GULO-331758 format. One record per residue (C-alpha): x, y, z; residue number from 1. Coordinates in Angstrom, 2 decimals, m for minus. Each point is the difference from the previous one (the first is absolute). Example, Ala and Ser with C-alpha at 12.3 -4.5 7.8 and 13.67 -1.06 7.14 Angstrom:
! GULO-331758
PT; X; Y; Z; seq
PT; 12.30; m4.50; 7.80; 1
PT; 1.37; 3.44; m0.66; 2
//
This chain:
! GULO-331758
PT; X; Y; Z; seq
PT; 148.28; m57.60; 64.86; 1
PT; m0.08; m2.14; m3.17; 2
PT; m1.92; 1.34; m2.97; 3
PT; m2.85; m2.50; 0.36; 4
PT; m0.62; 1.23; 3.53; 5
PT; m1.19; 3.44; m1.04; 6
PT; m3.71; 0.70; 0.07; 7
PT; m1.78; 0.63; m3.29; 8
PT; m0.85; 3.65; 0.68; 9
PT; 2.34; 2.64; 1.40; 10
PT; m0.84; 3.65; 0.74; 11
PT; 3.33; 1.30; m1.36; 12
PT; 2.70; m1.67; m2.08; 13
PT; 3.19; 1.93; m0.73; 14
PT; 1.92; m1.15; m3.07; 15
PT; 3.64; 0.81; 0.71; 16
PT; 1.66; 0.16; 3.40; 17
PT; 2.64; 2.63; m0.75; 18
PT; 0.26; 3.36; 1.72; 19
PT; m3.37; 1.34; m1.20; 20
PT; m1.95; m3.25; 0.35; 21
PT; 1.35; m0.76; 3.48; 22
PT; m0.59; 3.58; 1.18; 23
PT; m3.60; m0.03; m1.20; 24
PT; m0.64; m3.36; 1.64; 25
PT; 1.29; 1.30; 3.34; 26
PT; m2.09; 3.16; m0.25; 27
PT; m3.21; m1.72; m1.16; 28
PT; m0.17; m3.24; 2.01; 29
PT; m2.55; m0.15; 2.80; 30
PT; m2.22; m2.61; 1.68; 31
PT; m2.79; 1.04; m2.37; 32
PT; 2.27; m0.07; m3.05; 33
PT; 2.83; m2.57; 0.13; 34
PT; 2.51; 0.13; m2.86; 35
PT; 1.66; m2.70; m2.09; 36
PT; 3.29; 0.98; m1.68; 37
PT; 1.08; m2.08; m3.01; 38
PT; 3.70; 0.44; m0.76; 39
PT; 1.99; m1.73; m2.76; 40
PT; 3.32; 0.04; 1.85; 41
PT; 0.80; m1.27; 3.47; 42
PT; 1.31; 3.04; 1.91; 43
PT; 3.73; m0.25; 0.60; 44
PT; 2.76; 1.93; 1.65; 45
PT; 1.02; 1.79; m3.21; 46
PT; 3.31; 1.66; m0.67; 47
PT; 1.25; 1.62; 3.19; 48
PT; 3.63; 0.64; m1.01; 49
PT; 1.64; 3.02; m1.60; 50
PT; m2.25; m0.25; m3.08; 51
PT; m3.35; m0.12; 1.84; 52
PT; m2.66; 1.99; m1.87; 53
PT; m1.97; 2.63; 1.90; 54
PT; m3.15; 2.12; 0.03; 55
PT; m0.51; 3.65; 0.94; 56
PT; m2.69; 0.56; 2.63; 57
PT; m1.61; 3.35; 0.74; 58
PT; m0.80; 1.25; 3.48; 59
PT; m3.69; m0.62; m0.77; 60
PT; 0.83; m3.61; m0.85; 61
PT; 1.72; m0.38; 3.37; 62
PT; m3.23; 1.08; 1.71; 63
PT; m2.02; m2.57; m1.95; 64
PT; 2.48; m2.75; 0.83; 65
PT; m0.12; 1.03; 3.66; 66
PT; m3.77; m0.50; m0.02; 67
PT; 0.47; m3.50; m1.48; 68
PT; 2.70; m1.02; 2.46; 69
PT; 2.54; m0.29; m2.83; 70
PT; 2.25; 2.86; 1.05; 71
PT; 0.91; m1.61; 3.33; 72
PT; 0.86; m3.23; m1.84; 73
PT; 2.50; 1.96; m2.14; 74
PT; 2.02; 1.03; 3.03; 75
PT; 3.18; 1.81; m1.01; 76
PT; m0.23; m1.05; m3.67; 77
PT; m1.34; 3.31; m1.43; 78
PT; 2.75; 2.52; m0.74; 79
PT; m1.33; 3.53; 0.68; 80
PT; 0.38; 2.80; m2.54; 81
PT; 0.78; 3.19; 1.91; 82
PT; 0.87; 2.21; m2.94; 83
PT; m0.50; 0.03; m3.78; 84
PT; 2.36; 1.95; m2.27; 85
PT; m1.41; 0.84; m3.45; 86
PT; 2.25; 1.39; m2.75; 87
PT; m0.16; 0.57; m3.75; 88
PT; 3.10; m1.11; m1.89; 89
PT; 1.88; 2.88; m1.61; 90
PT; m1.54; 2.69; 2.21; 91
PT; 1.02; 1.46; 3.33; 92
PT; m2.18; m0.24; 3.05; 93
PT; m2.91; m2.29; 0.72; 94
PT; m2.36; m0.60; 2.87; 95
PT; 0.18; m1.94; 3.25; 96
PT; m2.83; m1.55; 1.99; 97
PT; 0.62; m0.69; 3.69; 98
PT; m2.04; m2.04; 2.47; 99
PT; 0.42; 2.66; 2.68; 100
PT; m1.85; 2.54; m2.13; 101
PT; m2.92; m2.47; m0.15; 102
PT; 0.28; m0.69; 3.75; 103
PT; 0.07; m3.73; m0.64; 104
PT; 2.46; m2.71; 0.95; 105
PT; 0.75; m0.61; m3.69; 106
PT; m1.16; 1.01; m3.47; 107
PT; m0.34; m3.65; m0.90; 108
PT; 1.78; m3.32; 0.22; 109
PT; 1.74; m2.57; m2.17; 110
PT; m0.59; m3.63; 0.93; 111
PT; 1.46; m3.09; m1.61; 112
PT; m2.65; m2.12; m1.70; 113
PT; 0.90; m3.20; 1.82; 114
PT; m0.56; 1.74; 3.37; 115
PT; m3.34; 1.49; m1.05; 116
PT; m1.16; m3.31; m1.46; 117
PT; 0.96; m1.86; 3.17; 118
PT; m1.85; 2.50; 2.21; 119
PT; m3.15; m0.25; m2.13; 120
PT; 0.10; m3.81; m0.04; 121
PT; 0.39; m0.13; 3.78; 122
PT; m3.05; 2.19; 0.44; 123
PT; m2.00; m2.15; m2.43; 124
PT; 0.96; m3.13; 1.92; 125
PT; m1.01; 1.59; 3.30; 126
PT; m3.50; 0.97; m1.19; 127
PT; m2.91; m2.23; 1.00; 128
PT; m2.01; 1.27; m2.95; 129
PT; 2.47; m0.56; m2.87; 130
PT; 0.92; m3.24; m1.75; 131
PT; 2.91; m0.15; m2.44; 132
PT; 0.05; m2.60; m2.78; 133
PT; 3.51; m0.29; m1.48; 134
PT; 1.32; m1.04; m2.39; 135
PT; m3.24; 0.11; m1.94; 136
PT; m1.45; 2.00; m2.86; 137
PT; m3.38; 1.05; m1.30; 138
PT; m0.36; m1.62; m3.40; 139
PT; m3.25; 1.73; m0.97; 140
PT; m2.72; 2.30; 1.24; 141
PT; m3.59; 0.15; m1.16; 142
PT; m2.68; 2.49; 1.08; 143
PT; m2.96; m1.59; 1.80; 144
PT; m2.93; 1.63; 1.83; 145
PT; 1.73; m0.49; 3.37; 146
PT; 3.30; 1.53; m1.15; 147
PT; 2.78; m1.87; m1.81; 148
PT; 0.42; m3.73; m0.49; 149
PT; 3.72; m0.77; 0.29; 150
PT; 1.86; m3.10; m1.12; 151
PT; 3.05; m0.44; 2.20; 152
PT; 2.93; m2.32; m0.71; 153
PT; 2.42; m1.40; 2.55; 154
PT; 2.38; m2.97; m0.33; 155
PT; m1.78; m1.23; m3.11; 156
PT; m3.43; 0.12; 1.64; 157
PT; m2.85; 2.36; m0.82; 158
PT; m2.78; 1.36; 2.17; 159
PT; m2.82; 2.40; m0.77; 160
PT; m1.30; 2.54; 2.46; 161
PT; m2.10; 3.12; m0.13; 162
PT; 1.40; 3.31; 1.26; 163
PT; m2.48; 2.72; 0.88; 164
PT; 2.85; 2.45; m0.67; 165
PT; 3.11; m0.89; m1.99; 166
PT; 2.90; 2.43; 0.34; 167
PT; 2.62; m0.19; m2.73; 168
PT; 3.41; 0.99; 1.36; 169
PT; 2.04; m2.18; m2.34; 170
PT; 2.01; 2.65; m1.81; 171
PT; m0.16; 2.23; m3.05; 172
PT; m0.36; m3.00; m2.31; 173
PT; m2.82; m1.60; 1.95; 174
PT; m1.07; m3.07; m2.01; 175
PT; m3.43; m0.04; 1.65; 176
PT; m0.65; 3.65; m0.88; 177
PT; 0.96; m0.77; m3.61; 178
PT; m2.21; m3.09; 0.01; 179
PT; m2.94; 2.13; 1.16; 180
PT; 0.61; 2.48; m2.83; 181
PT; 1.32; 2.84; 2.13; 182
PT; 2.31; 2.00; m2.24; 183
PT; 2.84; 2.34; 0.94; 184
PT; 0.83; 3.57; m0.96; 185
PT; 3.74; 0.18; m0.62; 186
PT; 2.34; 2.95; m0.36; 187
PT; 3.64; m0.75; m0.68; 188
PT; 2.55; 2.56; 1.17; 189
PT; 2.63; m1.30; m2.41; 190
PT; 2.24; m0.60; 3.01; 191
PT; 1.41; m2.92; 1.96; 192
PT; 1.02; m0.08; 3.65; 193
PT; 3.40; m1.39; 0.87; 194
PT; m0.22; m1.10; 3.64; 195
PT; 2.74; m1.21; 2.32; 196
PT; 1.41; 0.47; 3.46; 197
PT; 3.18; 2.05; 0.21; 198
PT; 2.79; 0.20; 2.56; 199
PT; 0.93; 3.46; 1.28; 200
PT; 3.36; 1.04; 1.34; 201
PT; m1.64; 2.03; 2.76; 202
PT; m3.19; m0.36; 2.05; 203
PT; m3.14; 1.33; m1.71; 204
PT; m1.21; 1.76; 3.19; 205
PT; m3.59; m0.97; m0.88; 206
PT; 0.00; 2.34; m3.01; 207
PT; m1.77; m0.92; m3.24; 208
PT; 1.04; 1.58; m3.28; 209
PT; m2.03; 0.75; m3.11; 210
PT; 1.89; 1.39; m2.97; 211
PT; m1.65; 0.89; m3.27; 212
PT; 2.26; m0.81; m2.93; 213
PT; m0.39; 0.42; m3.75; 214
PT; m1.37; m3.56; m0.21; 215
PT; m2.29; 0.14; 3.04; 216
PT; 0.05; m0.27; 3.79; 217
PT; 2.82; m1.71; 1.89; 218
PT; m0.95; m0.92; 3.56; 219
PT; 2.18; m1.27; 2.85; 220
PT; m1.78; m1.14; 3.17; 221
PT; 1.68; m0.85; 3.33; 222
PT; 0.17; m3.63; 1.13; 223
PT; 1.25; m1.65; 3.18; 224
PT; 3.66; m0.97; m0.09; 225
PT; 0.77; m3.60; m0.95; 226
PT; 3.11; m1.76; 1.27; 227
PT; 1.47; 3.37; 0.93; 228
PT; m0.57; 1.50; m3.47; 229
PT; m1.91; 3.27; m0.39; 230
PT; m2.80; m0.71; m2.47; 231
PT; m2.59; 1.82; m2.05; 232
PT; m2.63; m0.99; m2.56; 233
PT; 0.46; 1.35; m3.53; 234
PT; m2.81; 0.60; m2.51; 235
PT; 1.47; 1.46; m3.20; 236
PT; m2.37; 1.03; m2.79; 237
PT; 1.52; m0.47; m3.45; 238
PT; m0.94; m0.58; m3.65; 239
PT; m0.48; m3.71; m0.65; 240
PT; 3.15; m0.48; m2.07; 241
PT; 2.16; 1.77; 2.57; 242
PT; m1.58; m1.88; 2.92; 243
PT; 0.71; m3.34; m1.65; 244
PT; 3.56; 1.08; m0.76; 245
PT; 0.58; 1.06; 3.61; 246
PT; m1.54; m3.25; 1.20; 247
PT; 2.96; m1.92; m1.43; 248
PT; 2.73; 2.62; 0.34; 249
PT; 2.96; m0.98; 2.23; 250
PT; m0.15; 1.65; 3.40; 251
PT; 3.21; 1.98; m0.49; 252
PT; m1.53; 1.60; m3.11; 253
PT; m3.47; 0.58; 1.45; 254
PT; 0.99; 1.65; 3.29; 255
PT; 1.62; 3.10; m1.62; 256
PT; m3.11; 0.46; m2.15; 257
PT; m2.24; m0.20; 3.05; 258
PT; 2.19; 2.37; 1.98; 259
PT; 0.18; 2.42; m2.92; 260
PT; m3.79; 0.11; m0.33; 261
PT; m0.58; 0.37; 3.70; 262
PT; 2.78; 2.34; 1.01; 263
PT; 1.78; 0.18; 3.35; 264
PT; m3.02; 0.63; 2.23; 265
PT; m0.24; m3.45; 1.56; 266
PT; 3.75; m0.67; m0.07; 267
PT; 1.78; m2.73; m1.93; 268
PT; m1.66; m3.18; m1.19; 269
PT; 2.23; m2.93; 0.96; 270
PT; m1.84; m2.85; m1.72; 271
PT; m3.18; m1.20; m1.61; 272
PT; m1.85; m3.26; 0.60; 273
PT; m2.19; m2.21; m2.14; 274
PT; m1.85; 2.05; m2.61; 275
PT; m3.47; m0.33; m1.49; 276
PT; m1.85; 1.92; m2.70; 277
PT; m3.70; 0.46; m0.75; 278
PT; m2.14; 2.25; m2.22; 279
PT; m1.77; 3.01; 1.51; 280
PT; m3.59; 0.67; m0.84; 281
PT; m3.30; 1.19; 1.39; 282
PT; m2.46; m2.88; m0.06; 283
PT; m3.61; 0.14; 1.19; 284
PT; m2.77; m2.57; m0.03; 285
PT; m2.99; 1.00; m2.10; 286
PT; m2.22; m0.99; 2.95; 287
PT; 0.86; m0.28; 3.68; 288
PT; m3.29; m1.52; 1.12; 289
PT; m2.87; m2.14; m1.21; 290
PT; m2.68; m1.77; 2.01; 291
PT; 1.92; m2.50; 2.12; 292
PT; 3.41; 1.19; m1.21; 293
PT; 2.60; 2.65; 0.91; 294
PT; 3.58; 0.67; m1.14; 295
PT; 2.80; 1.20; 2.26; 296
PT; 3.73; 0.71; m0.21; 297
PT; 1.69; m0.27; m3.39; 298
PT; m3.07; m1.81; m1.32; 299
PT; m1.80; 3.35; 0.36; 300
PT; 2.82; 2.43; m0.87; 301
PT; 3.77; 0.06; m0.48; 302
PT; 1.83; 3.34; 0.29; 303
PT; 3.42; 1.33; m0.95; 304
PT; 2.29; m0.22; 3.08; 305
PT; 1.12; 3.65; m0.24; 306
PT; m1.77; 1.13; 3.19; 307
PT; m0.24; m3.35; 1.77; 308
PT; m3.80; 0.21; 0.05; 309
PT; m1.04; m3.34; m1.54; 310
PT; m0.17; m2.34; 2.99; 311
PT; m1.06; 2.79; 2.36; 312
PT; m3.02; 0.75; m2.19; 313
PT; m0.76; m3.73; m0.23; 314
PT; 0.02; m0.30; 3.79; 315
PT; m2.42; 2.91; 0.34; 316
PT; m2.23; m1.81; m2.49; 317
PT; 0.20; m3.15; 2.12; 318
PT; m0.96; 1.90; 3.12; 319
PT; m2.91; 1.73; m1.71; 320
PT; m1.44; m3.19; m1.53; 321
PT; 0.39; m1.87; 3.28; 322
PT; m1.78; 2.81; 1.81; 323
PT; m3.12; m0.08; m2.18; 324
PT; m0.04; m3.81; 0.04; 325
PT; 0.14; m0.14; 3.81; 326
PT; m2.70; 2.65; 0.30; 327
PT; m2.17; m1.94; m2.44; 328
PT; 0.46; m3.20; 1.99; 329
PT; m1.22; 1.71; 3.16; 330
PT; m3.10; 1.13; m1.90; 331
PT; m0.56; m3.50; m1.33; 332
PT; 0.87; 1.00; m3.59; 333
PT; 1.90; m2.34; m2.29; 334
PT; 3.59; 1.13; m0.55; 335
PT; m0.36; m0.56; m3.75; 336
PT; m3.10; 2.17; m0.32; 337
PT; 0.67; 2.59; m2.70; 338
PT; m1.32; 2.76; 2.26; 339
PT; 2.74; m0.89; 2.50; 340
PT; 2.70; m0.08; m2.67; 341
PT; m1.24; 3.25; m1.53; 342
PT; 0.38; 1.66; 3.39; 343
PT; 3.65; m1.06; m0.07; 344
PT; 0.49; 1.35; m3.54; 345
PT; m1.59; 3.31; 0.97; 346
PT; 2.16; 0.28; 3.11; 347
PT; 3.31; m0.69; m1.75; 348
PT; m0.57; 1.59; m3.39; 349
PT; 1.45; 3.40; 0.90; 350
PT; 3.02; m1.48; 1.81; 351
PT; 0.79; m2.23; m2.97; 352
PT; m0.47; 2.68; m2.62; 353
PT; 2.07; 2.68; 1.73; 354
PT; 2.81; m2.42; 0.90; 355
PT; 0.19; m1.43; m3.50; 356
PT; m0.16; 3.48; m1.57; 357
PT; 2.69; 1.31; 2.37; 358
PT; 2.33; m2.89; m0.84; 359
PT; m0.66; 0.27; m3.73; 360
PT; 0.66; 3.75; m0.02; 361
PT; 3.27; m0.47; 1.91; 362
PT; 1.19; m2.53; m2.57; 363
PT; m0.81; 2.35; m2.87; 364
PT; 1.50; 3.08; 1.64; 365
PT; 3.17; m1.61; 1.33; 366
PT; 0.90; m2.11; m3.01; 367
PT; 1.69; 1.59; m2.98; 368
PT; 2.25; 3.00; m0.48; 369
PT; m2.06; 2.49; m2.00; 370
PT; 0.42; 3.62; 0.99; 371
PT; m3.68; 0.34; 0.95; 372
PT; 0.05; m3.04; 2.30; 373
PT; 3.26; 1.11; 1.53; 374
PT; m1.46; 3.42; 0.77; 375
PT; m3.11; m1.52; 1.58; 376
PT; 2.15; m2.35; 2.10; 377
PT; 2.11; 2.84; 1.31; 378
PT; m3.10; 2.07; 0.75; 379
PT; m1.65; m2.89; 1.83; 380
PT; 3.05; m0.80; 2.10; 381
PT; 0.57; 3.69; 0.75; 382
PT; m3.63; 0.42; 1.10; 383
PT; 0.26; m2.95; 2.38; 384
PT; 3.33; 1.24; 1.33; 385
PT; m1.05; 3.61; 0.63; 386
PT; m3.58; m0.49; 1.23; 387
PT; m0.07; m2.15; 3.16; 388
PT; m3.85; m0.24; 0.20; 389
PT; m0.14; m1.34; m3.57; 390
PT; 2.86; m2.37; 0.74; 391
PT; m1.63; m1.31; 3.18; 392
PT; m3.31; m0.63; m1.76; 393
PT; 1.73; m1.74; m2.90; 394
PT; 1.95; m2.29; 2.33; 395
PT; m3.04; m0.71; 2.18; 396
PT; m1.87; m1.20; m3.06; 397
PT; 2.88; m2.18; m1.14; 398
PT; 0.09; m1.51; 3.51; 399
PT; m3.59; m1.16; m0.46; 400
PT; m1.38; 2.55; 2.45; 401
PT; m2.00; 2.22; m2.35; 402
PT; m1.06; 0.77; m3.56; 403
PT; 2.17; 1.45; m2.75; 404
//
């Protein structure tokens, strides 16, 4: 539908149609509360070759996607993680987590972003209660008694409409959040992530690896094979200067360094694909809700990737906000009513705080090579290895099935 065809008042407008925005729209839309998604980029196929980027999904995330009809759309795209091997560089031993101990089909999954994006877009298109406006962007937002007055631009045209609830899911640098004076609390870890897909000489057997090095965590996650090549996703935490050096280093010089840091556990690394580098930090919005406004995804919080919790927490947020909005609609309450949004904040506060604290503590404990940290790491890994009940509870929480 062209921009001019949209009515002047909408119950819910989602700014940003990425993973979080699309997931919330699917969870929240109903006959009583239709949703308009405004997305700056026309969804495309994305990179589906060797270098395709990916996202780690917990078992709890699978269950949410099943309820939204997204999981069936993914088909065989998710690569299951059956086992996770955790080791500390320079020390013998470690700990293993196995899906059979949890009595689940998998501990989690790794899915390529283009496949997840395609599945979400197909579900959006199939919904009778969701409209998608793309490419378009929200140029400004202004609080009004009914909610938020939004100025939307598309193809050089502008249109104003009022959203009873505006959901910002437009990333950690949300321009609308900044425009509304919502600040961010930032904590830099003094680290960068070097990310790439790597080729393995042998099949990964659905095993993920997490190795704690002197510079920080090094994670290798299983991916589906591409063109007959065994693949895995690499996330290597490094100091900024070293990350930028490795970004440009010739492959024949980088591979021995990677293998030396990781050890022989996963076998030999045969090649490395296109590399990217980004800073690692904990970033949180100073406010996640105001009358007529809510923040989701990276607009609300961005976590260190060490435990793969960022998107999984964001999806639980989406489900929780959608739940209170749908319940409010049945009662005849406005979705942007602050009492409705406060119910969401109250529901998710503990989940957010414990997940963020858990991730932050892991980064601090498993980065650096001081004797004290090393001793704590060994004690923690030994405890998980020797005490199955503790291990099972720890893994269940990381799978999104409980509380840390």
